[in-house]
DRENPAFI-894997 format. One record per residue (C-alpha): x, y, z; residue in one letter. Coordinates in pm, whole numbers, padded with zeros to 5 digits, always signed. Example, Ala and Ser with C-alpha at 12.3 -4.5 7.8 and 13.67 -1.06 7.14 Angstrom:
# DRENPAFI-894997
+01230-00450+00780A
+01367-00106+00714S
***
This chain:
# DRENPAFI-894997
+01079-02883-02861M
+01046-03250-02957S
+00734-03296-02742S
+00569-02988-02896V
+00647-03105-03248S
+00522-03454-03163D
+00191-03311-03034D
+00155-03100-03348L
+00232-03399-03565E
-00022-03612-03381N
-00283-03338-03413T
-00226-03296-03787M
-00235-03670-03837S
-00572-03679-03664T
-00710-03418-03903F
-00598-03627-04200W
-00748-03941-04048D
-01127-03936-04107P
-01191-04208-03851F
-00970-04041-03590G
-01123-03702-03665L
-01475-03837-03620G
-01381-04001-03292K
-01220-03677-03168A
-01532-03481-03270A
-01763-03712-03077V
-01532-03697-02774E
-01512-03318-02792Y
-01884-03249-02833W
-01970-03485-02548R
-01712-03311-02328D
-01841-02967-02433T
-02201-03059-02352A
-02099-03189-02011Q
-01886-02883-01940R
-02176-02659-02038S
-02408-02826-01789V
-02149-02808-01511L
-02072-02446-01597Y
-02437-02343-01581L
-02472-02523-01249D
-02174-02330-01109V
-02343-02009-01223M
-02656-02123-01039R
-02452-02190-00727Q
-02293-01848-00763R
-02635-01683-00766G
-02752-01879-00460N
-02427-01799-00283Q
-02477-01430-00353Y
-02821-01418-00192F
-02711-01626+00106E
-02410-01401+00155H
-02613-01080+00139M
-02867-01216+00391K
-02596-01229+00658Q
-02581-00948+00912T
-02202-00939+00887R
-02111-01081+00546P
-01738-01136+00505T
-01501-01363+00316V
-01251-01360+00600L
-01103-01706+00631G
-01031-01679+01005F
-01247-01685+01315E
-01286-01348+01487T
-01408-01199+01811E
-01594-00868+01802L
-01423-00616+02030L
-01573-00280+01939L
-01879-00193+01733D
-01842+00139+01555G
-02215+00197+01588R
-02160+00252+01961S
-01915+00541+01913L
-02015+00903+01976P
-02031+00949+01599R
-02150+00602+01490P
-02018+00428+01181V
-02070+00086+01027N
-01715-00029+01104Y
-01610-00297+01352E
-01292-00393+01532L
-01233-00766+01562M
-00960-00979+01712R
-00849-01259+01484V
-00848-01591+01667I
-00535-01786+01573P
-00585-02126+01409P
-00500-02440+01599E
-00126-02484+01638G
-00043-02112+01601V
+00108-01953+01912E
+00061-01580+01975I
+00297-01367+02185D
+00079-01098+02342E
+00387-00884+02406N
+00468-00863+02036K
+00367-00565+01828R
-00006-00578+01738P
-00085-00618+01369F
-00394-00449+01222V
-00545-00505+00876V
-00804-00261+00739I
-00994-00374+00433D
-01099-00144+00148P
-01457-00027+00124R
-01457+00019-00251A
-01781-00148-00345G
-01692-00499-00225H
-01748-00651+00115G
-01478-00699+00381P
-01238-00985+00436G
-01006-00982+00136I
-00698-00923+00357G
-00761-01260+00521G
-00922-01437+00228F
-00663-01717+00224K
-00434-01883+00478P
-00144-01727+00284D
-00256-01368+00333S
-00164-01056+00525E
-00349-01185+00832I
-00212-01537+00793G
+00145-01406+00772V
+00101-01196+01087A
-00050-01484+01283L
+00228-01725+01187R
+00482-01464+01300A
+00317-01467+01645G
+00163-01118+01637H
-00168-01038+01805P
-00375-00968+01494T
-00680-00747+01451Y
-00914-00682+01162F
-01118-00370+01092I
-01413-00452+00870G
-01750-00299+00795F
-02117-00379+00752L
-02297-00363+00415P
-02516-00065+00509Y
-02375+00265+00639P
-02508+00441+00947V
-02729+00731+00833P
-02527+01051+00839G
-02182+00893+00876Q
-01902+01069+00690T
-01546+00992+00583V
-01418+01193+00879E
-01631+00980+01112D
-01474+00665+00966V
-01124+00806+01013V
-01200+00899+01374E
-01344+00551+01432A
-01023+00391+01309E
-00829+00610+01551I
-01058+00493+01834S
-01001+00130+01733F
-00622+00176+01743L
-00649+00343+02084R
-00843+00040+02206H
-00580-00200+02069I
-00299-00008+02239I
-00488-00022+02568E
-00518-00400+02531R
-00137-00430+02520H
-00004-00202+02795P
+00323-00396+02823D
+00404-00370+02452T
+00621-00063+02381P
+00578-00084+02004E
+00275+00076+01844K
+00060-00139+01610P
+00165-00203+01255M
-00127-00102+01033V
-00198-00237+00684V
-00437-00056+00455G
-00536-00209+00122N
-00656+00002-00170C
-00908+00261-00043Q
-00825+00178+00318A
-00473+00305+00247G
-00569+00670+00219W
-00800+00634+00519Q
-00522+00524+00753I
-00289+00787+00610M
-00547+01050+00702M
-00584+00896+01049A
-00207+00882+01102A
-00174+01246+00997A
-00430+01344+01264L
-00305+01113+01543E
+00052+01008+01461P
+00126+00875+01811S
-00108+00576+01767Y
+00069+00424+01468F
+00367+00201+01422G
+00489+00118+01071P
+00223+00175+00805I
+00192-00048+00499L
-00030+00083+00221I
-00083-00174-00054A
-00226-00066-00388G
-00351+00257-00231A
-00409+00565-00451P
-00285+00888-00294L
-00194+01105-00592S
-00496+01097-00819Y
-00379+01322-01101W
-00060+01124-01156A
-00026+00861-01422G
+00164+00749-01725E
+00039+00842-02069R
-00113+00542-02242G
-00183+00357-01918F
-00441+00367-01636A
-00729+00553-01805P
-00942+00564-01488M
-00796+00904-01400R
-00971+01054-01703Y
-01319+00933-01604T
-01411+01233-01391G
-01322+01478-01666G
-01515+01304-01940L
-01829+01286-01725S
-01812+01656-01643G
-01706+01609-01281G
-01868+01481-00965S
-02225+01587-01044W
-02283+01233-01180V
-02187+01096-00838T
-02439+01325-00671A
-02709+01221-00920L
-02641+00850-00860T
-02662+00898-00482S
-02984+01095-00514D
-03139+00824-00732L
-03041+00580-00457G
-03229+00786-00196D
-02906+00910-00037G
-02718+00581-00078L
-02448+00509-00336F
-02442+00155-00472D
-02094+00003-00456G
-02182-00210-00760A
-02112+00096-00975W
-01754+00105-00843L
-01712-00266-00912V
-01840-00215-01265Q
-01579+00057-01319N
-01311-00195-01225F
-01456-00455-01460E
-01470-00210-01750N
-01094-00167-01731L
-01029-00517-01863N
-01313-00630-02090P
-01121-00940-02202A
-01109-01073-01848N
-01459-00954-01755T
-01648-01078-02059Y
-01444-01378-02159W
-01122-01495-01986S
-01259-01535-01635K
-01562-01729-01754Q
-01379-01931-02016Y
-01111-02034-01767H
-01387-02176-01549L
-01556-02344-01846F
-01238-02505-01980S
-01130-02624-01634N
-01472-02691-01486I
-01358-03006-01304D
-01099-02825-01092T
-01182-02452-01087E
-01536-02440-00947A
-01444-02394-00581K
-01180-02129-00644R
-01418-01940-00872Y
-01705-01948-00622L
-01480-01841-00334D
-01361-01536-00525F
-01709-01446-00653E
-01838-01448-00295R
-01618-01144-00232W
-01633-00985-00578W
-02013-00991-00576G
-02061-00883-00214G
-02161-00529-00308H
-02200-00280-00022V
-02343+00070+00003L
-02196+00408+00093L
-02367+00722+00210N
-02401+00987-00056G
-02198+01226+00163E
-01914+00974+00183E
-01873+00908-00187I
-01916+01277-00267Q
-01635+01366-00025Y
-01413+01100-00182I
-01476+01208-00541V
-01464+01584-00479D
-01161+01593-00251N
-00958+01296-00370L
-01035+01163-00716F
-01111+01500-00875V
-00970+01754-00630G
-00645+01570-00543N
-00635+01753-00210K
-00488+01482+00010L
-00141+01478-00145S
-00119+01856-00135T
-00223+01910+00230A
-00543+02099+00140Q
-00792+01886+00333L
-00937+02030+00652M
-01148+01855+00913T
-01475+02002+01030R
-01306+02127+01348D
-01034+02309+01153G
-00743+02062+01163R
-00534+02033+00848R
-00476+01678+00721I
-00109+01700+00630D
+00065+01369+00556L
+00393+01526+00664R
+00267+01498+01023N
+00303+01119+01010I
+00595+01004+01222R
+00574+00631+01154S
+00768+00461+00876P
+00555+00433+00562I
+00588+00138+00324I
+00425+00189-00015V
+00363-00137-00199F
+00249-00111-00561C
+00288-00295-00890S
+00361-00223-01253K
+00082-00464-01345G
-00181-00266-01151D
-00406-00062-01380N
-00627+00059-01093I
-00355+00207-00872T
-00044+00226-01091P
+00290+00325-00931P
+00258+00696-01023P
-00069+00723-00827Q
+00075+00527-00535A
+00399+00731-00519L
+00324+01074-00665G
+00222+01218-00327W
+00585+01206-00210I
+00709+01457-00468S
+00387+01655-00424D
+00461+01712-00055L
+00841+01724-00049Y
+01092+01926-00244D
+01388+01700-00169S
+01503+01406+00040V
+01652+01659+00284D
+01297+01782+00328D
+01178+01428+00410I
+01458+01383+00660Q
+01399+01720+00822A
+01038+01616+00880N
+01161+01298+01046G
+00982+01072+00799Q
+01087+00734+00669T
+00930+00637+00336I
+01010+00312+00158A
+00851+00195-00165Y
+00841-00152-00318C
+00733-00200-00680I
+00627-00546-00792H
+00701-00634-01152D
+00377-00789-01271R
+00102-00869-01018T
-00235-00703-01067G
-00427-00482-00827H
-00588-00762-00630L
-00270-00967-00636G
-00098-00703-00422I
-00299-00811-00120F
-00458-01140-00232V
-00189-01338-00416S
-00045-01623-00209S
+00297-01584-00370S
+00304-01214-00279V
+00199-01293+00079S
+00467-01557+00118R
+00734-01323-00012K
+00677-00947+00019E
+00419-00940+00299H
+00610-01202+00497A
+00927-00993+00479E
+00749-00669+00571F
+00592-00840+00871T
+00911-01011+00985A
+01106-00686+00973N
+00866-00438+01134T
+01102-00373+01425D
+01388-00305+01186Y
+01179-00080+00965I
+01073+00110+01276D
+01431+00224+01342I
+01524+00284+00978L
+01672+00636+00964P
+01452+00899+00799P
+01474+00932+00425G
+01347+00783+00100L
+01428+00421+00020Y
+01353+00172-00252E
+01278-00170-00106T
+01342-00497-00279K
+01281-00852-00164V
+01550-01077-00307T
+01651-01435-00253E
+01883-01475+00043R
+02241-01550-00059P
+02327-01913+00000R
+02615-01860+00239S
+02711-01939+00593E
+02552-01617+00715D
+02297-01722+00976T
+02188-01372+01077S
+01886-01383+00846V
+01608-01638+00865D
+01397-01751+00572G
+01455-01765+00199D
+01441-01392+00124Y
+01629-01076+00215L
+01471-00733+00257L
+01699-00465+00116E
+01672-00086+00134F
+01851+00144-00110T
+01850+00522-00043P
+01691+00717-00326R
+01653+01077-00432E
+01336+01236-00563L
+01482+01212-00912D
+01426+00837-00896H
+01059+00899-00822L
+01033+01149-01105E
+01126+00872-01346E
+00836+00662-01212I
+00573+00932-01166V
+00662+01123-01486Q
+00490+01448-01383P
+00367+01678-01660R
+00271+02032-01574H
+00047+02053-01880E
-00147+01749-01759D
-00172+01891-01408E
-00319+02205-01563R
-00577+01989-01738R
-00676+01813-01416F
-00693+02145-01233A
-00936+02257-01505T
-01143+01942-01448V
-01157+02017-01074A
-01287+02368-01138R
-01539+02257-01404I
-01656+01986-01163S
-01728+02246-00895E
-01929+02453-01143I
-02130+02158-01275N
-02196+02027-00925L
-02320+02368-00818G
-02552+02389-01118L
-02687+02041-01048Y
-02742+02111-00677Q
-02916+02440-00756R
-03144+02340-01042Y
-03181+01960-01067L
-03116+01804-00729Q
-03439+01925-00562P
-03647+01770-00843W
-03458+01440-00838V
-03484+01403-00461R
-03854+01485-00470A
-03922+01211-00725S
-03719+00933-00559V
-03872+00699-00301T
-03709+00421-00095P
-03892+00167-00311A
-03764+00315-00638S
-03409+00329-00500A
-03427-00034-00391S
-03563-00135-00732W
-03279+00047-00909M
-03021-00139-00700R
-03185-00475-00771R
-03186-00402-01144M
-02816-00315-01159H
-02658-00529-01435P
-02415-00696-01196L
-02685-00789-00947R
-02923-00893-01223L
-02675-01154-01341G
-02681-01323-01001Y
-03060-01312-00986R
-03112-01459-01334M
-02886-01759-01269M
-03002-01884-00930S
-03274-02100-00783D
-03500-01795-00801R
-03518-01859-01174N
-03759-02154-01229P
-03577-02255-01547M
-03262-02331-01341A
-03435-02593-01127S
-03332-02875-01358V
-02959-02791-01340L
-02874-02973-01011P
-03014-03302-01142T
-02836-03267-01475L
-02510-03175-01303A
-02523-03482-01080E
-02586-03702-01382H
-02293-03544-01569V
-02056-03588-01274K
-02149-03954-01251A
-02080-04007-01622N
-01804-03749-01678R
-01590-03816-01986A
-01349-03526-02043P
-01179-03489-02377A
-00806-03550-02394S
-00572-03253-02389E
-00445-03331-02737D
-00794-03342-02886N
-00770-03122-03198P
-01103-02956-03127F
-00991-02864-02773R
-00679-02714-02925I
-00893-02526-03178L
-01118-02407-02894E
-00818-02269-02705Q
-00699-02097-03020G
-01038-01933-03070M
-01033-01820-02709S
-00693-01659-02761D
-00827-01479-03068L
-01124-01344-02870I
-00894-01225-02591V
-00668-01056-02843G
-00964-00885-03010W
-01101-00759-02678L
-00756-00638-02575N
-00725-00447-02903N
-01068-00296-02842Y
-00957-00195-02490R
-00638-00034-02619D
-00822+00162-02887M
-01092+00267-02640R
-00836+00380-02381D
-00637+00570-02643A
-00954+00745-02760A
-01049+00834-02402I
-00704+00975-02334E
-00689+01179-02653Q
-01041+01312-02601T
-00954+01420-02247F
-00625+01580-02352L
-00788+01768-02639Q
-01088+01897-02442I
-00910+02006-02126Y
-00598+02120-02308G
-00788+02406-02473Q
-00641+02737-02348P
-00980+02911-02358W
-01135+02646-02131L
-00846+02666-01888Q
-00876+03045-01878I
-01251+03028-01816L
-01180+02787-01531A
-00922+03029-01389G
-00634+02788-01439V
-00445+02890-01751G
-00411+03262-01682I
-00049+03242-01567N
+00112+02968-01777R
+00432+02973-01568D
+00250+02905-01241E
+00227+02542-01129E
-00139+02435-01111P
-00065+02179-00838L
+00013+02311-00493R
+00361+02208-00376R
+00370+02243+00004P
+00740+02157+00015G
+00828+02466-00191R
+00633+02720+00011E
+00843+02986+00190P
+00724+02902+00540E
+00818+02538+00492H
+01158+02628+00356Q
+01205+02842+00667H
+01114+02541+00883F
+01378+02327+00707I
+01643+02594+00765A
+01549+02613+01134Q
+01563+02235+01164R
+01914+02227+01019K
+02027+02498+01259E
+01891+02306+01557V
+02083+01999+01443L
+02402+02202+01412R
+02377+02306+01776T
+02346+01938+01882K
+02667+01825+01715V
+02875+01862+02034E
+02595+01779+02277K
+02530+01433+02416G
+02688+01150+02612D
+02837+00810+02549I
+02503+00677+02417H
+02507+00941+02144D
+02873+00869+02068A
+02812+00495+02029V
+02507+00532+01808M
+02674+00802+01599R
+02973+00575+01543S
+02765+00273+01444I
+02553+00470+01198I
+02870+00627+01055F
+03026+00285+00998I
+02712+00127+00852L
+02666+00429+00628G
+02969+00320+00435G
+02754+00104+00205S
+02526+00241-00068P
+02238+00022+00052S
+02130-00157+00365T
+01932-00468+00441D
+01787-00649+00737E
+02134-00769+00840R
+02219-00411+00931N
+01893-00391+01123F
+02008-00699+01314K
+02317-00500+01406R
+02112-00205+01527L
+01894-00441+01728K
+02209-00587+01882A
+02318-00233+01962T
+02017-00184+02184R
+02052-00527+02341A
+02424-00508+02411E
+02523-00142+02416V
+02222+00077+02490E
+02081-00140+02767T
+01965+00158+02969G
+01742+00298+02694L
+01377+00219+02636D
+01256+00161+02281L
+01121+00513+02224A
+01448+00674+02338R
+01646+00428+02129F
+01451+00512+01812K
+01482+00884+01879A
+01856+00839+01931L
+01895+00658+01596V
+01702+00923+01408R
+01873+01221+01570E
+02225+01088+01519Q
+02142+01002+01161Y
+02026+01361+01105F
+02342+01501+01256I
+02565+01279+01044L
+02365+01359+00734K
+02397+01733+00777Q
+02733+01773+00954H
+02931+01450+00908R
+03285+01585+00954L
+03197+01802+01254A
+02997+01519+01408A
+03293+01280+01401M
+03536+01545+01527E
+03301+01604+01821A
+03310+01241+01940L
+03588+01300+02198P
+03376+01574+02354K
+03083+01333+02389L
+03316+01085+02562L
+03452+01336+02814E
+03426+01213+03171G
+03427+00845+03073E
+03698+00619+03209S
+03935+00431+02982A
+03772+00104+03088E
+03427+00235+02993S
+03549+00356+02654I
+03722+00023+02587D
+03406-00166+02679A
+03189+00045+02450Q
+03439+00013+02167L
+03439-00366+02205Q
+03060-00368+02194H
+03063-00158+01877I
+03312-00393+01712E
+03105-00694+01811H
+02784-00539+01674V
+02945-00429+01347I
+03127-00755+01278E
+02842-00981+01390A
+02710-01068+01044S
+02816-01028+00682A
+03168-00897+00604P
+03195-00519+00590L
+03281-00333+00272S
+03632-00184+00248P
+03482+00161+00303R
+03306+00050+00621S
+03628-00115+00739Q
+03813+00215+00701R
+03539+00392+00895R
+03563+00135+01173L
+03939+00201+01199E
+03870+00572+01218M
+03624+00520+01505V
+03879+00305+01688R
+04136+00584+01667R
+03889+00846+01788I
+03774+00635+02083F
+04132+00549+02183N
+04233+00914+02163S
+03943+01006+02392A
+04071+00796+02684K
+04183+01007+02980P
+04528+00841+02983A
+04576+00906+02612E
+04471+01268+02649Q
+04710+01316+02945A
+04994+01159+02749E
+04923+01380+02452Q
+04929+01688+02675R
+05253+01572+02838A
+05419+01516+02501N
+05293+01843+02362M
+05574+02102+02314P
+05569+02384+02567R
+05519+02644+02297R
+05223+02453+02156S
+05064+02418+02501R
+05108+02790+02571S
+04976+02877+02229T
+04671+02655+02283K
+04618+02802+02631K
+04631+03152+02489A
+04390+03055+02214A
+04139+02904+02455T
+04162+03206+02686S
+04052+03444+02415K
+03719+03610+02457K
+03433+03513+02223P
+03449+03858+02070S
+03807+03784+01955D
***
């Protein structure tokens, strides 16, 4: 406090000192003039960088060297995607027998490479962990005729190629999909689940109608524009190509304070240190790419407006249903409360759309874990160095553990590792999983049936408007558009125009390099306590506050307009949505009768397996039973399960081991008491020495790391008693000590016919 008060006192004293004030004014205006020249020169460099970047055949901001393995243009249905192997930097050793790691970048208007933009990134984390790492990127221009389905099939082909490159690696690749790439890999995994290991989707929208009132207004955009006919018009004006700059502009419109002031002012006020960072980011942010009209229309109609992915309504052209419940790999959903592009409800709402309960998730054999960051923005989820060093590093380090996590719904948190003598966990952080019910998700997603009815109305109105446009306007628009006019429209886009106006292509900018060099040679920055610099910062804060207030009022007006228009009962009735007010407008596959019948059958099958199995099943069942004594689990328990395979289940390959974990977890979940009572039957035929050896292994695995909870200790004692009672000598002694009447009674009971 004293330093702050001293600075304030010094500042006020300067204002009351005419000589000091004049000196500060001269210092400030000289500094401002110099900063202005340097700022304009950075803008000129940004424009030059943009044109140099777009001239490249394969423009990317990837910060690692790569080797092209497979060109998507050579596939039977060609696409503009490429599979590349990331070459590790000097000093980084790669174990080719480790699980491959694949990063797929989003094609949402920007160019590829953001997943490996920095050394501390998703790719950097995987390389340092020793994983063979691959990158799936794309070219700026799509192949004529390529569709979203073609892209999904290409990604499946790329994964098949990666698996073939590692025949000695039993684990399937871990796949990371950022933003729009998230729903692409989810579609691919639903069609070919056997090619995928754990799936990490970061900032990926999957439930497009979901959202919290007063936040994330992007979900209202389709309704206020009358549906997807605007998308079709934009593609037609582009001669069949959709300019990704329009998507980037949508992102920028979300935060006008950052777009129109903060980002630029931060560069201006810190021009001596921020130029490189600014230019590096702008190289990606301004690398606009194109999409085919068919691609963006599919995305808007089926996802953004139709919301068909999270409700299993999408069908491929050959008749296959894209049902996310077909995915058999663990799914990690990483989102953030500070993300206004893909807020947590849109990242997580698909779970409650597809499943009616956690029992439903478990019956489908799925493992879903979600991690919610407190504050990072959309790009920070997969760009921030601090996030990469913490969350992404933990996800990568624990892929093997996640892969054997029993089916269910978990909340994942990355916390600081306790400072204790426990050496079972490396690093500074601990990955913890807490079982959750769907009620926990309901609190995050906050579903509203009245809002779902509104969005269902938007989807129907969009179909009508699109049909009217295609029937009456589209032929005229397409007839009037030429390749030259489409190219001119792209060049005149406001975002591109800004790069063109401040570059060496503008003759008036030719003097800036000379001026900038002169300023750098005579740079005289103003001191931090200069009263005019302080006043400048205060004015900047006022501008940011004003723009934020404008944003809040605009977003509130957009939301209220949407709610009022599409909440009208007459409009909903005309759209065929509001006829039955008690009927849910959003399809819930988990509540359909045939799926409920499947769940009942699955439970019955598990019941019949309670008394079936051998000593492997008995050991795994016992370990899961003991570890299940805690309300949550972390990577220390995964260490125990890993030790189980290494020390106890030595005769099992990885696939059988994972299946064993999942099946025994199911059985314990549904029939815990009967499952434990059946352990002696699973141990029948084993010698006392074999049972003792397995029991010692179990005790060693369980007690290998952190102390067990009292509940887990009691369960361990129970398992000891059951195993000891299952020894042949113990059973013989029990029969010998059994009273004659009891033995005859038991014999009579066991000799009864089933009909008795």
